[in-house]
N, C-alpha and C positions, 0 to 999 in steps of 0.2 A: 296809333296813339295820337293821333292830332290834335285833340282838344279835351277841355274838362267845362264844364258848367258850374257857376257859383252864383246860387240862388239865395235869395234875401229871406232871412229867419229872424224870430222875435230875438233871439240869444245874437250876441255879437261874435261868438264863434260856434260852429257849427259844424258836424261831421255828417257826411251824406252820401248816398251812392249816387255816381253821374253816368254820364254815358261813357268815361274811360274808367270807372271803377269806383275806387274809394277815395275821396277826396276830402282834406281838411278845409272847410269854406267860412268865410265869414261873410258878414252881411254886406248887401251890394251897395248899400248906403255910405260905408265906408271906405269903398273903393274907387269913388268917382275922382276921376284925375290922377289916379296913383301908376305908377310905372313897376313892371317886374321883369323879373328874369328868371327863366327856366332853366334848369340844369338835370342831367341824368344824377339818379342815385348812383350808389354802387352797380357795377357791372355782374350782377350776381347769376350763377349758374344755375340755381336752384328756382325755375319756374312754376313748376308745379310740385304738389307733394306726391312722394312715391306711396306705394301700397299700404306700407307697414313699417313700425319700427321707429329708430332714431337715425337723425341725419346730421351729422356734425357737419360745422360749418368753420372757415377760416375768420377768427373775430373779427368783428365789424362794428364799428361806433355807432349807436343810435341814439345815445342821450346825452348831452354835454351841457349844462346849464351855463358854463362857463362862455361856451361860444353860441348858443342858441342854436344845437342840434337837438331835434325833436322835442323841443320846449322852449319857453320863452330863456333869454339869454339874461337870468339874475336867480341868486339863489332861492331856494325853496324856503318859506320862512317856517314860522312856528303852528304846529298845528294845521299845516295846509298839504293838500295833496296834489299830485299831477298825474294825469292819465296819458300814459305812453302809447302810442302806435305803434305796436310789432308786427303786425301783419302785412304781409308786402315790401318789407323794408329788410336789407341786410341780408339776403338771401330767403327769409322766411315768407312761405307762400301765403296767399290770402285766403286760401281754402285748407281743409283737411288738416289742422293742427291743433293739437290737443294742448301741449304744454310747449314753451321756449325754454332756453339755458341763457342765462345772462349771469356776467360779471359787473355786480353793481359795487359800486366806489363812493364814498361819501370824502370830499375835500374841503377844506376851509371853513368846517364848523367853527361858531362863535361862542357854543354852548355844548354841555353834556346832552345826548340825545339819542335816540335810535330810529330807526328806517323799518317798515314794514312793507313788503312787496304782497300784492295779491290781485286776483282776478277782478278786472274792471265789472262792474254790476252785483257783486256780492257786497256783503258788510263787511267793513275792515275787522280781520281778526285780532285777539289780544296775543300776538306773536310778534316777534320780532328777527328781522333778518341780520341788520348790523347794530351795534352798540359802537358809541365812540364818544369821547371825550373834546374840549375845545383845542382847535387847531390838529387836531388828528386827522390823517388819511387813512382810512380803512377801506379794503374791497372784502368782499365774499360772494360766493356763487350762489346763484338763486335757480331751481327749478320751480316754475311758476307757470300755473293754468291759465289758458288765455281766455281772456272775460269777452264781454260785451263789444262787440262791433272790432274785434282783433286787438284788444287793449290790454293793459296790464295798471295798477294803479301803486302809485309810491307814495308814501306818507311820512311827513319829519314830525317828531312829537315835538321839539323844543328847539329853540334859537333858529339860526337860518344857516344852510350849507348848499352847498354845492353838490349836485348827484351826476353821476357818468355810469352808463351802461353800455357795454359790448357783448353782443348776441354772437354764440358759439356755436348754437344748434338748435333743434326743435325736434319733438315727438309728434309723431303723426296721430290720427284720431284713431287708429287701429293699433297703436304700440300697446305693449303688455305693461307699461308704466301708467300708473293713473295718479295723475297729480291732484292734490286736493288744496282746498284752503286751509291754511296752516292752523295747528292744531295742536295745544299745549301738552305733552305726554308727561314732563317731570319738571317740576321746579323745587327744588329743595329749599328754599326760602321760605315756601308757606305749604309745602307738605303736597303740592301736587303730584300724583303718582305714588303717594304713599311713603316716601321718605323726606324727614324733617331735618334740616340742618345739613352744615356743610359734610363731606365726604373725603376719603381718600384711600387709596388701594383700590381693591378689587368691588364693582359692584353690580349686579345683574338685574336687568331692565325688562320687563314683560310689553312687547309691542304687539304680537299677534293677538287679535282679537280687541285692540284699543286705539283709540284715536282714528277710527276709519280705515285701521288696517286690517283685513281679513287673516283668518287663521291659517289661510293656505300660500299667504303671500312668500314669495321668496328672499326680498329683499326689502329694507325701507330708506326711504330718504328723510334725513332728519336735519335739522339746522342747530347745532350743538355748541353752548355757551358756556364757558367759565366765568365767573366773576366774584370778587373780594377773595382770590387765593390768599393764603396766610405767606406762601413761600412760591419762589420760582417752580416751575415745573412742566409737565407736559401730560396730556390724556390723549388715551389710545381706545377706540372704538373695534370691536370685531364679534366675529359670530360666538355664541355662548356654546361650551362645549369642545372649542377648538383653542390650542395653545396660544397662548399671548404673544402677537407678533413683533419684531422690531422694527415698530414702526410708530410713527404720531400723528394725531388729527389736529391737534390744537400745542403750542406751546406758549408761554404766558409767565409774567414776572409777579413778584407779590402786589395786589392791590389790581391788577389789571383785568379788565373786562375784554374778553376773548371769543367772535364768534366763528364758527367754520361749518359749510355744509359736508354732510357726511352721506354717503350711500354704503348702507351696510348689508350684508349678506344675516340674513337671520336664522340663528342657531337653534339649539336643541329646546324644546319646549316655548317654542316662539320666541327667545329671548336674545339680546344683543347684551354684550357684557362691556363696561369700560373700566380702565385702571387710570388713576391720577395718581402720579409722582409726587413729591414732596409735602406739604403740609396739607391740612383740609380745604377744601374750595366749593363753593356753592355750582351748581350745574343745571343748566335749563335746555329741555330738550324740546323742539317744536317737530311735529311729522308734516312734511310735504308732499308725501307721496308714498307709493310703494309700487313693486314690481311684481307682477303675476306669475306663479309659477307655470311653466310650461313643458311638458314631458318631452318634448320631441323638437321644437324649433323656439326656442327663447330668443330673444332680442336682447336680453342683456345678462352678460355672465358675471355675477357677483363674485369676488374671490377675498379670502381672508388676506389682509394688506402684507405686501413684500416690497422690500425697499430695492429699489433698482437704481437709485442714483444719490451718491452721497460723496462730495468732493472734499470732504475731510478725510476720506480714509480710500479714496480712488476706487469707489465702487460706479461703474458705468461713467465715469470719465476721470482724467488725472486727478491726482492729489493736489490739493491747492486751491486756494479760492480764483474765482472766475473772474478775469479782470473786467474793468468798465468798460462798456460801448464794446463788448464782444459776445459771438454766439458760440454755442455747443450743440451739437447733434448728437441727442440721446437715442440710443437703439432699444426700440421697447417690445419688436415682436421676438417671441421665443424666450421671454424674460421674465420672472416673476410670477408665472403662470398664463401669462398670455400667449395664446399659440404663435407659431410661426407662418399662418397664412390664415386668411378668411376674417381678417379683423379690420373693421372700418375705422374705429373711434377706440381711444381708452378714457379709463376713468384714475386720474393721478392726484394725490394730495402732495402739494408743492410747497417747500419752505424753504425761505430765505434766512440765513443766520450768520452772526458777526461781519454784517456790511459796515465797511469802513466810509463810507457816504451814503446819504439819501439816494433813492432811485427807486425803479420798478424793475419787473422782470414780465417778459411777453413770451408765451408758450403757442407755437403755430405748427402745422403740418411742414416737415421738412421738403423742400425743393420749390417753395413758392416764395414770392417777395413776402419779408416781415410787415404785417398789419400795424397800423396805427391806434394800437390797442394795449391795454396792459393788463395783467392778471394778479400780481402781487405788487403793493406799493410797502415801502420800508423807510426808516430814518436809520441813522447811524446807531450800530451796537444793537439793533433791533431783531427779535427773532420772529417772523410773521409766517403764518400758514394760509393756504388757500387752497380750495378744490378745483382742478382743471378738466375739464373735456374736450379733448384735443383728437382731430381726427389723424391719421397716421398716414405721413408722408412717404417720399420716395425713399426706399432701401430699408421700409420698416421703421422709420425715424422719425422723433419729433425734434423740433429746435427750440432752443431758450436762450433768450436775449436778456443780458444785462447791460440797464442803463444807471450807471452812475460809477463808485469807487468799487474794488475789488469784494468779493461774497462767496460764501460758503453757499451751495444749494443742494436741497436733500428732496428727493422724490419717490414717493410710496405709492404703487398702483393698488388699485381698488377694485378694478374689474373691465369689462369691455364689452362693447359692442360688435355684432357680426358686419361685415362688409367688404368691400374690396379696397386694394390701396392703388393709387394710380402711379403708374412705373413712368409717364411723362409729364411734361407741362407745356403742353400745346395751347392751353387757354390759362392766361392770367386773370385772375379773379378781383385785382387790384388795380386792372388799367383804368383809365379814365377817359372815357368817350368824350369827342368834340362837345360842346354845347349846341343845343338848336338853335336854330336861326330864325330870324324873323318873328320876334315875339309881338304880340299885339292883343289888344282889347277889339271884340268885336261884338254887335248884335247885343246892345246894354237897352234893354226895354221890358216892360211888365216886369220890374225886380229882378231880372236875370241878367247875369253878366258872363260873356263866354270869353276865357281867355286862350289864344291859339297859338301856335308856334308848329314850326317844320322841325322833325326828328332828324337826328346827325345819321350819318351813312354809319351800317355796322361794318366793324371791320375784324380781322382774324384774329387777332388776340385776346377777345374779350367776349364774354357770353353776351345772352340777348338780353336788353336794357329793361329792366324789370319795373322802373318808375321814374318818377321826376321830383326834384323838390322847386317849389315856386318859391322865390324870394321877393316877397312885397312889400314895397315900401312902406313903413310904417306900421307895418303889421309884423313881419315875421317869415321865416321859413315853415311852408306848407307841403309836406309830402303829397303827391300825386301819383296813385298807383294806375 
């Protein structure tokens, strides 16, 4: 990977295919006399896409507008969108990827707003992934189809806010999951889906044959939002026809708007059920995809939600709040309907409740170093849920880290992906290689500028280098595959 070419174009920022692969490039006229530094991206192991299914990754930060990672170092303004390169970054291959799993977080917003995530190149849908008010930090898991040139787009409706995205997996082009452009299935505020007005208690919703979900689908991927609840409560989603589980997908207080991603098994008559405790609340459901039924070799096994962790009751961990700046290892194999072998990753709804200080939770496969990423962000006294898709680590466990004060943690498993668990840690996916040497400009002529450097030597404790970031003075960080 000795060099990449930057070619002059009419636009000041242009993405093109070059000798080294895909490169974010700027007009050569803006580069004259500027210096640059090339450094490796994460030393990821997933260099090429496997033949089928879902590939779980240890979370890697690929967007942080506070630090100029993946975008300009500035908040995203009102009515503005950013196109985020996901192909070739954070362990996601350049080819063979149908959809990515991102934990998207808004932080520091100065006005109430929402964020929509969708495949680049498609029209922006009338759907939302995150809803928030001024000053709030809100995370939500997103499964989004990859769009033009390996990118996804993120739109902020009003005010300005910072955006953060951590990639935790991807679906290959032969996966049984089909990611779709988000489509609104239910909105009790305006009667979309046939239900008008706030609801409480049990509601059945037909999903088979609607919003792009075929009748034969086995599971549905939905972003579920509660808004304007009259009282505090929780909302649980499960397959119609099964008993209501002792689990929750969303927790909320009066007047709060809370979104969460849900992967639900489809039940009798193509329906899913939801139950809202407490007083009436409006409910919004946007379909993001579905899982095809496969009679012999499914690559996702949805479950009726099962509680496998509750520190309030000593389920899966000792009774009592988890102390700040500490981790717990949660056994997931052989529990809650997850088999004791043949599992590569699990889907879990993670909730923090009764925290004594503001903080965040990070979830990752046991046995590897904790990543610089977060899954749930919270403030004092707040209950916050978020869906997590995490590879299973050594001993059939996942690790959960609490940054901040003491807090209770709850985990409900919703499904699992087949695969295998590594029993050794011979490769550290977070080891940072040495920087490349001898960066220089060469061959500046005919409106082309070549950046050249010598790659660092490979060492035994990290995988193949899959890309570089070029930090160009006055322009910003440009990923180079």
